[in-house]
C-alpha positions in Angstrom: 32.6 34.5 2.8 31.8 34.0 -0.6 34.8 30.9 -0.9 33.6 29.4 2.1 32.4 25.4 1.1 28.3 25.6 2.7 27.9 23.7 6.2 24.7 21.0 5.2 21.4 22.1 7.9 21.4 19.2 10.6 18.4 16.9 10.3 16.9 18.8 13.1 16.5 22.5 10.7 16.4 20.2 7.8 13.3 18.2 8.9 11.2 21.6 10.2 12.5 23.5 6.7 10.8 20.7 4.6 7.5 20.6 7.7 7.4 24.2 7.2 6.9 24.3 3.2 4.5 21.4 3.9 2.3 23.6 5.6 2.6 26.2 3.6 1.6 24.3 0.5 -1.6 22.7 2.3 -3.1 26.0 2.1 -2.3 26.9 -1.5 -3.8 23.1 -1.8 -6.8 23.4 -0.3 -8.0 25.7 -2.7 -6.9 23.8 -5.5 -8.7 23.1 -8.8 -9.8 19.6 -9.9 -8.1 21.2 -12.9 -4.9 22.4 -11.7 -4.6 18.8 -10.2 -5.5 17.0 -13.4 -3.1 19.1 -15.2 -0.6 18.7 -13.0 -0.8 14.3 -13.1 -1.1 14.5 -16.6 2.1 16.2 -17.0 4.0 13.9 -15.0 2.9 11.4 -16.7 4.3 12.7 -19.6 7.9 13.7 -17.9 8.2 10.5 -16.3 7.0 8.9 -19.9 10.3 11.4 -21.5 12.9 9.9 -18.6 11.9 7.1 -18.4 15.8 6.1 -19.6 17.2 9.0 -16.9 15.3 6.8 -14.1 15.9 3.2 -15.2 19.9 4.6 -15.4 18.9 5.4 -11.9 17.4 2.6 -11.1 19.9 0.6 -12.8 22.6 2.1 -10.2 20.4 1.4 -6.7 20.2 -2.4 -8.4 24.0 -2.4 -8.9 24.4 -1.6 -4.7 21.9 -3.7 -3.7 22.8 -6.7 -5.8 26.9 -6.1 -3.9 25.2 -5.5 -0.4 24.0 -8.9 -1.1 20.1 -7.6 -0.8 17.5 -10.8 -1.1 15.9 -11.7 -4.4 12.4 -10.7 -2.7 14.7 -7.1 -1.8 16.1 -7.1 -5.3 12.1 -7.8 -6.9 10.6 -4.9 -5.5 13.2 -2.3 -6.1 13.8 -3.3 -9.3 12.6 -1.0 -12.7 12.2 -2.2 -16.1 10.5 -0.4 -19.3 7.1 -2.0 -18.3 7.0 -0.6 -14.5 7.8 2.5 -15.5 5.5 2.7 -18.2 2.8 1.8 -15.4 3.9 4.6 -12.7 2.8 6.8 -16.0 -0.1 4.6 -16.7 -1.2 5.2 -12.8 -0.6 9.0 -12.6 -2.8 8.7 -15.9 -5.5 6.9 -14.1 -5.7 8.9 -10.5 -5.6 12.0 -13.1 -9.3 10.2 -14.5 -10.6 9.8 -10.5 -13.5 11.9 -9.3 -12.3 14.9 -7.3 -13.7 13.8 -3.8 -12.4 17.4 -1.9 -15.8 19.3 -1.8 -18.0 16.5 -2.1 -21.2 16.5 0.0 -21.7 13.3 2.1 -24.9 14.0 3.6 -26.9 17.1 4.2 -30.5 17.1 6.1 -32.3 20.4 8.2 -33.0 20.5 11.1 -36.1 21.6 13.3 -35.1 25.2 13.4 -34.6 25.9 10.4 -30.6 25.1 10.3 -28.9 23.5 7.6 -26.3 21.0 7.7 -23.8 19.4 5.1 -20.7 16.7 6.2 -18.7 17.4 3.4 -15.5 15.7 2.7 -12.3 18.3 2.6 -7.8 16.6 2.5 -6.5 15.4 6.1 -3.5 17.9 5.4 0.3 17.1 5.3 0.2 13.3 4.8 4.4 11.6 6.0 4.8 8.5 4.1 8.0 6.2 5.1 8.4 3.1 2.8 11.0 0.7 2.0 12.5 -1.0 -1.3 9.8 -0.2 -3.9 10.5 3.6 -6.2 6.7 3.4 -7.6 5.7 4.8 -4.1 6.8 8.1 -4.6 4.6 8.4 -7.5 1.4 6.7 -6.4 1.7 8.5 -2.6 3.1 11.5 -4.4 0.2 11.1 -6.5 -2.6 10.2 -5.1 -1.9 12.9 -2.3 -2.1 15.8 -4.4 -5.3 13.7 -6.1 -6.8 14.6 -2.4 -5.6 17.8 -2.4 -2.7 16.6 0.4 0.9 17.5 1.0 3.3 15.1 1.3 6.9 14.3 2.7 8.2 11.0 1.3 11.0 9.8 2.8 12.1 6.4 1.0 14.6 3.5 1.7 18.2 4.5 1.6 18.2 1.1 -1.7 15.9 3.4 -4.3 17.7 6.7 -2.9 18.3 7.8 -7.3 15.4 6.2 -8.4 13.2 7.9 -6.5 15.3 11.0 -6.4 14.8 10.5 -10.9 11.0 9.6 -10.4 9.9 13.0 -7.9 11.8 14.9 -10.5 9.0 14.3 -12.8 6.5 15.3 -10.0 7.6 18.9 -9.4 7.5 19.6 -13.0 4.3 18.9 -13.0 3.4 20.7 -10.0 5.2 23.9 -11.1 3.4 23.8 -14.6 -0.1 23.6 -12.9 0.8 26.6 -10.4 1.1 24.6 -7.6 4.7 25.0 -5.3 6.6 22.0 -5.8 7.1 21.6 -2.1 3.3 19.8 -2.7 5.5 16.8 -2.7 8.6 16.6 -1.0 11.0 14.1 -0.8 13.4 14.2 2.0 16.7 14.6 0.7 19.4 12.5 3.0 18.9 8.4 3.9 20.7 9.6 7.8 18.0 7.5 9.9 17.9 10.1 12.3 15.2 12.0 9.9 13.0 9.0 10.0 12.8 9.4 14.0 12.5 13.3 13.7 9.7 13.4 12.0 8.3 11.0 14.2 9.0 12.3 17.2 8.8 15.8 16.2 6.7 16.8 13.6 3.2 16.5 15.1 2.4 20.3 13.7 3.7 20.0 10.8 2.1 16.6 10.1 -1.2 14.8 10.4 -1.4 11.3 9.4 2.2 9.3 8.6 1.4 5.9 6.5 4.2 3.4 6.9 5.0 1.0 4.0 7.6 -2.0 4.6 8.7 -4.7 6.4 7.5 -5.5 10.2 10.7 -3.6 11.9 9.6 -0.7 9.7 6.1 -0.4 10.9 6.7 -1.6 14.8 9.0 1.6 14.9 6.5 4.1 13.3 3.9 2.6 15.6 6.1 2.4 18.1 7.5 5.9 18.1 5.1 8.3 15.5 3.1 10.8 18.2 0.6 11.6 15.2 -2.3 9.0 13.7 -1.0 6.5 11.7 -2.3 3.9 8.4 -0.7 0.9 7.6 -0.7 -2.8 8.1 1.8 -4.9 10.1 2.2 -8.0 8.1 0.8 -9.4 4.3 0.0 -13.2 6.1 -2.6 -14.1 2.9 -4.5 -17.4 2.7 -5.6 -19.5 0.0 -8.9 -22.1 1.1 -9.6 -24.8 -1.8 -12.6 -25.7 -0.3 -14.2 -29.2 -1.4 -16.1 -28.2 -4.0 -13.7 -25.8 -5.6 -12.6 -27.0 -9.5 -10.1 -28.2 -9.6 -8.3 -26.9 -12.8 -9.4 -23.2 -11.3 -8.1 -23.9 -7.9 -4.3 -24.9 -9.6 -4.4 -21.6 -11.5 -5.5 -19.3 -8.4 -3.0 -20.9 -6.3 -0.2 -20.9 -8.2 -1.2 -17.2 -9.1 -1.7 -16.3 -5.5 2.1 -17.6 -5.1 3.9 -17.1 -7.5 2.4 -14.0 -9.5 4.9 -12.0 -7.5 6.4 -12.9 -4.0 7.2 -10.0 -2.8 4.2 -8.4 -2.4 1.9 -7.7 -0.3 -1.0 -9.4 -2.1 1.0 -12.7 -2.3 -0.3 -16.1 -0.7 2.3 -17.4 2.5 -0.3 -20.1 3.5 -2.7 -22.6 1.0 -5.1 -24.3 3.3 -7.1 -27.8 1.5 -10.2 -29.2 2.9 -9.7 -32.4 4.9 -12.5 -33.8 1.6 -10.9 -32.0 -1.8 -7.4 -34.4 0.0 -7.5 -35.6 -3.4 -6.6 -31.9 -4.8 -3.3 -31.9 -2.1 -0.7 -33.6 -4.2 -1.9 -32.0 -7.5 -1.4 -28.6 -6.1 1.6 -29.8 -4.5 3.6 -31.0 -7.2 2.3 -27.8 -9.2 3.8 -24.9 -7.5 7.3 -27.2 -6.9 7.1 -27.2 -10.9 6.9 -23.8 -10.4 10.3 -23.1 -8.5 8.1 -22.8 -5.1 9.3 -24.2 -1.9 6.8 -26.5 0.1 6.1 -26.7 3.9 3.6 -28.7 5.1 2.1 -30.5 8.0 2.4 -34.7 8.0 -0.7 -34.8 5.6 1.5 -32.3 2.9 4.4 -34.5 3.6 3.2 -37.5 2.6 2.1 -36.1 -0.8 5.3 -35.7 -1.8 8.9 -36.2 -0.8 10.1 -32.5 -1.7 8.0 -30.9 1.3 9.5 -30.4 3.6 8.2 -30.2 7.8 6.3 -26.9 8.4 7.3 -25.5 12.3 4.4 -23.8 14.1 6.5 -20.2 13.2 5.7 -21.2 8.7 1.6 -20.5 9.7 2.6 -17.1 10.6 5.3 -16.2 8.4 5.4 -13.5 5.6 7.8 -14.7 3.3 7.7 -12.5 0.6 9.8 -15.8 -1.3 8.7 -18.6 -3.3 8.2 -20.4 -0.2 4.9 -21.5 0.5 2.7 -23.4 4.3 0.6 -26.0 3.7 -2.1 -27.6 5.9 -4.7 -29.7 5.8 -8.0 -28.5 7.7 -11.3 -29.6 8.1 -14.2 -27.8 6.0 -14.6 -24.5 5.7 -15.4 -23.6 9.3 -11.2 -25.4 10.1 -10.0 -22.9 7.4 -11.5 -19.7 9.2 -10.5 -20.7 12.5 -6.8 -20.8 11.2 -6.7 -17.7 9.8 -8.1 -16.3 12.7 -5.8 -17.5 14.4 -2.7 -17.2 12.5 -3.8 -14.8 9.8 -2.7 -10.9 10.0 -6.2 -9.7 8.6 -4.9 -8.8 4.9 -6.2 -10.2 2.4 -7.5 -13.9 2.3 -9.4 -16.3 -0.5 -11.3 -18.9 -1.0 -12.1 -21.3 -3.5 -15.8 -23.2 -3.9 -17.9 -23.7 -6.5 -20.8 -24.0 -3.3 -22.1 -20.2 -3.0 -22.9 -21.3 0.7 -20.0 -22.1 1.9 -18.6 -19.2 -0.2 -20.7 -17.0 1.9 -19.9 -18.3 5.3 -15.9 -17.8 4.0 -16.8 -14.1 3.1 -18.6 -13.0 6.3 -16.5 -15.0 8.6 -13.4 -14.4 7.5 -12.4 -10.8 9.2 -10.0 -9.4 6.8 -9.3 -6.4 4.9 -10.1 -8.2 1.6 -11.4 -11.2 1.3 -11.8 -12.8 -2.4 -13.9 -15.3 -3.4 -12.7 -17.5 -6.7 -9.9 -15.1 -7.5 -6.8 -14.6 -6.8 -5.0 -12.8 -3.7 -2.7 -10.9 -5.9 -5.9 -8.4 -6.3 -5.0 -7.1 -2.9 -4.7 -3.7 -4.9 -5.8 -0.4 -4.6 -5.3 -0.1 -9.2 -7.3 -3.5 -9.8 -9.8 -1.8 -7.6 -10.4 1.0 -10.0 -8.5 3.7 -7.3 -5.7 4.7 -9.6 -3.5 3.2 -7.0 -3.2 2.7 -3.7 -0.5 3.4 -0.7 -1.0 0.7 0.6 -3.0 -2.1 2.3 -4.5 -1.0 5.7 -5.6 -3.3 8.2 -6.7 -0.8 10.6 -10.0 -0.5 11.5 -10.4 2.8 12.6 -10.3 5.5 9.1 -9.3 3.4 6.5 -9.4 -0.7 5.5 -7.9 -1.8 2.4 -6.7 -0.3 -0.4 -5.4 3.4 0.8 -6.1 5.4 -2.3 -8.1 9.0 -2.6 -11.0 9.1 -0.4 -9.3 7.4 2.2 -6.9 10.2 2.3 -9.7 12.2 3.5 -11.8 12.7 6.3 -15.4 15.2 6.7 -15.9 18.4 8.6 -20.1 20.3 9.2 -21.1 23.1 7.1 -23.6 24.2 9.5 -25.8 27.1 7.7 -28.4 29.4 9.3 -30.2 32.2 9.7 -30.0 34.0 12.8 -30.5 31.2 15.2 -29.8 30.8 19.3 -29.9 28.1 21.1 -32.1 28.8 23.8 -30.9 28.7 27.3 
């Protein structure tokens, strides 16, 4: 009867419907023009700017609940939106619209002696599931990158950012509809029920082609353990800055402070500072600068001697991803000592060397096996936007398919187009 309350669908019913809609939207996106996709992105960017008061109000409610739950300062930093961050989201969508469309581009082409012409052509992955925590901007970045690469996407944000994600998602849907594309090209799972994540990972292989997790260690490990489709993701951002004996002191100070303190809660924040034994004179000023910036310093015996405020580092500190104003500091024996330390304790995410010696820097760049390795620059440049990719879904530490910032091109695969004139293979 009309007066009876509607019964909410179960998690399996909800997720199956979302998956079916994503598959249908994917078929539309395969033939969507670059102009359509760009129109959707630009309209969505305008909608974010026009609705920033609503987005900030929604985020304010999420922040209030997070504070009431006594959430960490790191989580609050990742969750919080302000006028500048909302503006950056809109600008990111415009940047993605300005990128070249990768779909249909010919990666290679050749002709065989039998007359067959073969092309390797870039194509979308299909339907992507993205599971993320805290950061509402991922809703905009991930939705936009998937759209530009002609992938349908199912977004499942964290419960702590439910209202913020919904407000941003509404702007993306507005852009899609204005461009004549289905609003279901970018879907946001409308429930905070954790069973939705489990169902997406284990029961939707027919609806999803790959999963991209973005969050803490427990989330990444769960996705890698339970997913029945390929996973693109990183485990942790245990990032290092190595200050070599030939480092300029002023440059070293600026890079170390920026790498650690610009934003402590991002995966590109430095977590360990390594100082060359031959540059031990730089250790005390660097430690003092970190302490003055409000950073807790945990150090080895040599580091503890330069300042009484340095706490003793434990073995666990060398592999810790603090995502907070804490850094581990250690003296190492030259660049080889730094490389050995990073190989043992690092997460193959982002590592940097500060040195005026090109040969030493070259050895570091070549031998450190991380997705991003920098010379004389802050680890906080580990960001797709800073790489000119418009935005990113995350930094992948995988070695298959995608490594480093996952942008538009990294969300594609390829297929072979073979054209003949009646050729048959001889028996």
